[in-house]
N, C-alpha and C positions, 0 to 999 in steps of 0.2 A: 347426228344427221336429222334435219327437220322432217316432220311427218307429212308435210304438204309442200308443194313447190313454192319457192320464194318468188314473189312478184317483183321483177327487176325494176328498179327506178329507171326512168327514161333519161337519155341524154339528147340534147338538141342535135338535129341532123347537120347543123352548121357550127357545131361546137369548136372552139379553139383549143389549142394544146393544153392550156391551163384547165379548162373545164374537163377535158378528157382525163387529165391527171387526177382531178378531184373524183371523177367517176371511178377511176381505177382504185383509188383508196377506199371509196365507199363500198364497192363490190368486195374488196378484200376484207373489210370489216364484217361482211355478210357471209364470208366463206366461199366466195365465188371468184374464179379466176378470170382475168381479162388479158387478152393479147391484142395489141394494136399493130396493124400492118399498114405500111405505106402503099401508095398507089402502084409502086413497082413490085409489090408483094414482099418486100423486105420487112423484117420485124423491127418495129420502132420501140415498143415498150411491152413489158409484161409485169403484172403486179405479183407480190409475193405468193399469193395463193396459186397463181398459174405456174410459178416456178416450182412450187411444191408438187403440183400435179405432173409436170413435165420433166423435172430433173434437169441435169446438165448434159445428158448424152442424147444421141439421136433416138427419136421415139417413132413407134409404128402407130399410125392412126387407122382405126377400123370402123366399119359401119356397124349397124345394130345387129348384124348377123355374124360378126367376127371376120368379115372379108376386108383385106387390107385396102385402104384408100390410097390411090396415087396422088401425087402433088396436085394435079389438076382437079381431082375430085373433092379436095378439102373445101370446107365451107367458105373460107375467106376468098378462095379462088373463084367460087361460084358468084360471090358478091362482086368481086372485081370485074368479072365478065358481064354480069347482068345489071349491076347497080341496084338489085332488089334484095331485100332482107331474106334471110333463111332462118326460120324460127323453130325451136324445140325439136331438134334432131338428137337422137340418141347415138353416141359414138363411143368407141373404146380407145383408150390410150395405153399402149404397152411400152414400158421403159426398158424391159429386158426380154430377150427372146423366150426365156423359160418362165417368165412371170405371167400372172393373170392380168388381163387388161382391166384398167379402171374405167368403169362405165360412167359417162357424163351426159348430162343434158346440155346441148350446145346450141347457141344462136349466134348469128353474124349479121351485121347491118352496116350500111355505108354512112360515112360522115362527109359532107360536101363542103366545098369552098364557097365563098360568096358569089363567084361567077358560075356556080353550078357544077364545076368539075369535081371529080372524086378526090378528096384529101386523104382518106384512110379508111380502113375497115376495122370494126371492133368485133372481136370474137369472145363470147362469154362461155365459161365452162363451170358447170355445177356438178360436183361429185355425187353420183346416185348411190354410192355405198356398195358394200360387198354383197354377193349373192348368198342366199340361204342354202343350206345343204340338207334340208328336211326331205327325206326320200318319200316318194309316192304322192307328193303334193306339188301343185304348180305355184309354189311360194318361193320366188327368186329374189326378193328384196326384203330388207328389214322394215321398211315403212309399210306395216300391215295394219288393218283394222284391229283394234284391241279386242273387240268382241268376237268376231268370226275368224280372225287370224288369216284373212285374205286381203287383197289389195284394197286400199281406200279408193274412193271415186276418182280423185284427181290422177292417181297413178294408173288406174285401168284405162282411163280415157287417153292418157299419154301412150300407153301400150297399144291402144287401138290405132292411134296415129302412126306409130312405128310399124305395126303390122300392115297397115294400108300402104305405106311407102315400100315395104318389102315386097308385098304382093304385086304392086305396080311395076317395080323394077324387075322382078324375076318371073312374072307371069304365073305365079302360084296362087291357087284359090285359098280362101278361108271363109269359114262361116262364123256367125255370131248370134247370140241370143240374149234377150232380156227376160229374166225369170223373176216373178214376184210371188210372194205369199198371199194367197187368197184371203180377202176380208180381214186384212191385218189390223186396221184400226179398231174394228169391232172385237177382234180377238183380244187386243190389249185392254179394251174397256171392260170386257167380261171377265178376263182372267188375270189382269194386272200386268204392270210393266215388266216384272221379272219373268213372267211366262212368255212375254213377247221377246225378251232377250234370249231366253232359252230356245225359242223357235228359230230365231235368226241364226244363232250359233249352230243349231242342229242342221238346218238346211244348208248353211255354208259348209259344214263338215261333210255332209253327204254329197254336195256338188263337187268338192275337191277330191273326195275319195273315189267318186265314180267317173272322173275324167282322166285323160292321159296326163303324163308329166308335162308335156309341151303345152297343154291348154292353160288358159289364164282365167281366173275368176276374180271379180272385184265387186265391192259394194256399190250400189247406185241408188241414191235417195234412201229413204227410210227402210223400205221393205223389199227392195229389188236387188238383183245381182246381174252384172253384165259379164257375159262369157265370151271369150275369144278362142276359136278352135282352128288353129293353123292347119293348112294342107288338107282340109276336109270340105267336100261339097255338101250343099244343104240337105240332100237326100239322106246321106249317112249321118250327118249331124242330127237330123230330126229323129232318126231311129234311136240313137244313143240317148238323146234327151228325153225321149218318150219312156225309156227304161228308167231314167232317173225320176221322172214324174210319178211313175207307178211305184217306185221304191219309197218315195216320200209318203204317198197315200197309204200303202199297205203297212208301212212301219208304224204308222200312227192309228190305223183303223182298229186294231185289236190289242192295244197296249194301254198301260197306265199313263203314257205320255199324252200331251195335249193333241187332240185331233187337228190336223191341218193338211192343206193341199197347196199345190203351186200351179201357176199358169205361166205361159211364156210366149214370146214372139221370136221367131227364128227366121234368119235371112242369110244371104251370101253377099260378100263384098263385090261391088261392081263399079269401083273407081270413085265413089262419092267421098266427100270429106266426112269426118267423124260426126259432125252435127247432123248431117243428113241421114247417116246410117242409124244413129240413135233415135232420131225422130221416126224413122220407119219402124224400128223395133217397138217404140212406145205405142204406135198405132196398132201394131199386131198384138201386143200384149193387151191393150184396151179391148180389142175385138174378142180375144179369148175370154176375158173377164165378162164382157157383155153377153157372151154366149153361155154363161153359167159357171165359168171357172173350171179348174182341175183339167186343163187341156192346153195344147199347144196350137198356136195359129202360125201358119207358115206362109212365106211369100210365094204364092203359086206361080209367079213368073218363071221360076226355075224348074217347074215340073212339066 
């Protein structure tokens, strides 16, 4: 399984059947399944990778939370109704009732005829791989950062998209935080790159160990970690993260390990897209660092 999302090649929105066929073969060579649906929702084509994912029996399609999708809720039906693309949804495909679902990154988009009518819908499926079974850590996929053993940036941002959709659909809250190591560039210049790597690995380990199994931690840029805390309001999230900040500070204050502290921006989901959420967290983290570091800056709109 690749360690970063595959950038799908584009197919023209007015592609003919020959071009769609070439696209199906190209995606198959990349390990990506493709289903092509006619305008009446009947299946026109599926490439070998899609056949491998789906098998030859009836399959159960699930959302990112394991809830079964009805036929009308499936991505191709959404595109048939709206003629709008649906991108980067996490879904599950279960071939047998007793089997675990295969988690896939799915996208669907329309292909139009020359007169502007809908010709067909293309649905792509990329297998996200099996879940991890490491107890006590929020490590649920094999595509992990090799240094800290947590999610790489592309994956944690995808998980943030998924959690935003789940929260919007079910009305459940979640908090998120952007945690950074204070003065990390200076730390690396003074103590060396290996000391910087040890600091990143140690902070990543402490974050994972100090959070719940349901929480998600991922690398963000060089010295930062993006945290997703499902079903937690910002008040409770801040209390827990403050204990983690103190743990990092005290662990390194009176030991032979390199002294370091962390700062963070903490907020709560309010229906924005991931880019807006992350930008808010970056501003909060910058404010915490401007105030001297070794502290959290919280979005006060929630208090």
